[in-house]
C-alpha positions in Angstrom: -27.8 -15.5 -11.6 -27.3 -13.3 -8.6 -24.5 -13.1 -6.1 -25.2 -12.9 -2.4 -23.0 -10.6 -0.2 -24.0 -11.3 3.4 -22.7 -9.1 6.2 -21.6 -11.0 9.3 -20.9 -10.0 12.9 -20.9 -13.3 14.8 -19.4 -16.8 14.5 -22.8 -18.6 14.9 -23.6 -20.2 11.5 -27.3 -20.8 12.0 -28.3 -17.2 11.4 -26.6 -17.1 8.0 -28.0 -20.4 6.8 -31.6 -19.2 6.3 -30.9 -16.4 3.9 -28.2 -18.4 2.1 -30.6 -21.4 1.4 -33.4 -19.0 0.4 -31.2 -17.2 -2.1 -29.7 -20.4 -3.5 -33.2 -21.6 -4.2 -33.8 -18.4 -6.0 -30.8 -18.9 -8.3 -27.9 -17.4 -6.4 -24.6 -19.2 -7.2 -22.1 -17.1 -5.4 -21.9 -16.5 -1.6 -19.6 -14.0 -0.1 -19.3 -13.4 3.7 -18.5 -9.8 4.4 -17.3 -8.2 7.6 -16.8 -4.5 8.1 -13.3 -4.1 9.6 -13.5 -1.7 12.5 -12.5 -1.4 16.2 -16.1 -1.3 17.4 -16.8 -4.9 16.6 -15.0 -8.1 17.4 -13.3 -9.7 14.4 -15.1 -12.8 13.1 -13.0 -15.7 11.9 -14.4 -15.6 8.4 -12.8 -18.7 7.0 -14.0 -20.7 10.1 -17.5 -19.3 9.8 -17.7 -20.2 6.1 -16.5 -23.7 7.0 -19.0 -24.1 9.8 -21.9 -22.9 7.6 -21.0 -25.4 4.9 -20.5 -28.1 7.5 -23.9 -27.4 9.0 -25.5 -27.7 5.5 -23.7 -31.0 5.1 -25.0 -32.3 8.5 -28.5 -31.2 7.7 -28.3 -32.9 4.3 -27.6 -36.1 6.3 -30.5 -35.5 8.7 -28.4 -34.2 11.6 -28.4 -30.8 13.4 -25.1 -29.8 15.0 -24.4 -27.1 17.5 -21.4 -24.9 16.8 -21.5 -22.4 19.7 -22.5 -22.2 23.3 -22.6 -25.0 26.0 -23.8 -27.6 23.5 -20.9 -27.1 21.0 -20.3 -30.2 18.9 -23.6 -31.8 20.2 -25.6 -33.5 17.4 -29.3 -34.1 17.1 -30.6 -36.9 15.0 -33.5 -35.4 13.1 -35.0 -38.7 12.1 -36.3 -39.0 15.7 -38.2 -35.7 15.2 -39.5 -35.7 11.6 -41.4 -38.4 9.7 -39.7 -40.1 6.8 -41.3 -37.9 4.1 -40.4 -34.6 5.9 -36.9 -35.8 6.6 -36.3 -36.7 3.0 -37.5 -33.3 1.9 -35.3 -31.7 4.5 -32.2 -33.5 3.3 -32.9 -32.6 -0.3 -33.3 -28.9 0.5 -29.9 -28.7 2.1 -28.2 -31.0 -0.4 -29.1 -28.5 -3.1 -26.8 -26.0 -1.5 -23.7 -28.3 -1.7 -23.3 -28.5 -5.5 -20.1 -27.5 -7.1 -21.8 -24.8 -9.1 -22.0 -22.6 -6.0 -18.9 -20.7 -5.0 -18.1 -19.6 -1.5 -15.7 -16.8 -0.4 -15.0 -14.3 2.3 -13.9 -10.6 2.4 -13.2 -7.9 4.9 -14.0 -4.2 4.1 -12.4 -1.4 5.9 -15.0 0.9 7.5 -13.6 3.9 5.7 -14.0 2.0 2.4 -17.6 0.8 3.0 -19.2 3.3 0.6 -16.7 2.6 -2.1 -17.3 -1.1 -1.7 -21.1 -0.8 -1.9 -20.7 1.7 -4.8 -18.8 -1.0 -6.8 -21.5 -3.5 -6.1 -24.2 -1.0 -7.1 -22.7 -0.9 -10.6 -23.8 -4.5 -11.0 -27.4 -5.6 -11.4 -27.0 -9.1 -10.1 -26.1 -8.4 -6.4 -28.0 -9.0 -3.2 -26.8 -7.4 0.0 -28.1 -9.2 3.1 -28.2 -7.4 6.4 -30.1 -10.1 8.4 -27.3 -10.4 11.0 -25.4 -7.2 10.6 -24.6 -5.2 13.8 -26.8 -2.2 14.5 -23.5 -0.2 14.6 -23.3 -0.5 10.8 -26.9 -0.7 9.7 -27.3 3.0 9.3 -24.1 3.3 7.2 -25.1 0.4 4.9 -28.6 1.9 4.4 -27.2 5.3 3.6 -24.6 3.9 1.2 -27.2 1.7 -0.5 -29.5 4.6 -1.0 -26.8 6.8 -2.5 -25.3 4.1 -4.6 -28.5 2.7 -6.2 -28.4 -0.7 -4.6 -31.5 -2.6 -5.8 -31.5 -5.5 -3.4 -30.9 -4.8 0.3 -32.5 -7.7 2.0 -33.2 -9.2 5.4 -34.6 -12.6 6.5 -37.4 -11.9 8.9 -39.0 -14.4 11.2 -42.8 -13.7 11.7 -43.2 -15.6 14.9 -41.4 -15.9 18.3 -38.5 -18.4 17.8 -37.9 -21.3 20.1 -34.1 -21.3 20.7 -34.4 -24.5 22.7 -35.0 -26.3 19.4 -32.9 -24.3 16.9 -33.7 -26.7 14.1 -37.3 -25.4 14.2 -36.2 -21.9 13.2 -34.3 -23.1 10.1 -35.7 -22.6 6.7 -37.0 -26.2 6.2 -39.5 -25.7 9.0 -40.1 -22.0 8.4 -41.0 -22.6 4.7 -43.7 -25.2 5.6 -45.3 -23.0 8.2 -44.9 -19.7 6.2 -42.9 -18.5 9.2 -40.6 -16.1 7.4 -40.4 -13.3 4.9 -37.3 -12.3 2.8 -37.8 -8.6 2.6 -36.2 -6.2 0.2 -35.8 -3.1 2.3 -35.3 -1.0 -0.9 -38.9 -1.7 -1.8 -40.5 -0.1 1.2 -42.6 3.1 0.5 -40.5 5.3 2.8 -37.2 4.1 1.3 -38.5 4.8 -2.2 -39.7 8.3 -1.3 -36.3 9.0 0.4 -34.5 8.1 -2.8 -36.8 10.4 -4.8 -36.2 13.2 -2.4 -32.4 12.9 -2.7 -32.8 13.0 -6.5 -34.9 16.1 -6.3 -32.5 17.9 -4.0 -29.5 16.8 -6.1 -30.9 17.9 -9.5 -30.7 21.7 -8.8 -27.0 21.3 -7.9 -26.3 19.5 -11.1 -28.3 22.0 -13.1 -26.3 24.9 -11.4 -23.0 23.3 -12.3 -24.0 22.8 -15.9 -25.4 26.3 -16.0 -22.2 27.7 -14.6 -20.1 25.9 -17.2 -22.3 27.2 -20.0 -22.3 30.8 -18.6 -18.5 30.9 -18.3 -18.0 29.5 -21.8 -20.4 32.0 -23.4 -18.7 34.8 -21.5 -15.2 33.9 -22.6 -16.3 33.5 -26.2 -18.1 36.9 -26.2 -15.1 38.5 -24.6 -12.8 37.1 -27.2 -15.1 38.4 -30.0 -16.4 41.7 -28.6 -13.6 42.8 -26.3 -13.6 43.8 -22.6 -15.2 47.2 -23.2 -18.4 46.1 -24.9 -21.7 46.8 -23.2 -22.6 43.1 -23.3 -19.5 42.1 -21.5 -20.1 44.7 -18.8 -23.7 43.5 -18.3 -22.5 39.9 -18.1 -19.9 40.9 -15.6 -22.5 42.5 -13.3 -24.7 39.4 -13.6 -21.8 37.2 -12.7 -21.0 39.2 -9.7 -24.6 39.1 -8.4 -24.8 35.3 -9.0 -21.5 34.9 -7.1 -22.9 36.7 -4.1 -26.1 34.7 -4.1 -24.1 31.5 -4.4 -22.0 32.5 -1.4 -25.1 32.9 0.8 -26.7 29.7 -0.5 -23.5 27.7 0.4 -23.2 29.1 3.9 -26.9 29.8 4.6 -28.7 27.1 2.7 -32.5 27.2 2.3 -34.0 24.3 4.2 -37.4 22.8 3.8 -39.9 22.9 6.7 
């Protein structure tokens, strides 16, 4: 079973419902709403959002669509007037599946300065999905970068593949989208460019690791040889010269790194 960590930036529950239902149908049993705590974005009332998402699921499981934001707040639409009996029964069952006691719901805030550490901890687990469907563009670059560096395997987004009709918001929920193949749940880590970027970072990091290991070995051998042969031996003098040359080269590589074209 996997856990879904879904980044949020607004109070509107509809946009979180689709990825949540999709993931629950795929076996997710833990939902966590995450907001990055930062001055650039208005703070979302996470507990209220969680309640509204759950309430919307309850309403839909009873055949009712309810507005939670905008001029139509609290307005309810009876879906039995829109769908036939068979489709309505299927719709109710889909959302009722998300209301079982086996699914846990929670919220969390992450300080912007701690975002990489937070994602790093998630990356140590293999059963985590990070959802960025509704994350603010302010943070999308940060989350991508951290996911790449911290070996996140599931960085996903719920993508509509048609122009949505916001006048009828129930038509852009997953019960309609699934029937019309109107969405894709995309793992952004699986794109060709993302994979190549990860490989490039590994290639660029490997020489650094090799140099650190080589330095440790070089120093260890030098100290051992000095202890056995003494400071005046020819071997130690040669090693000293080599060490000096390598130190000068390292200095220039640090301050004047070689960059690929």
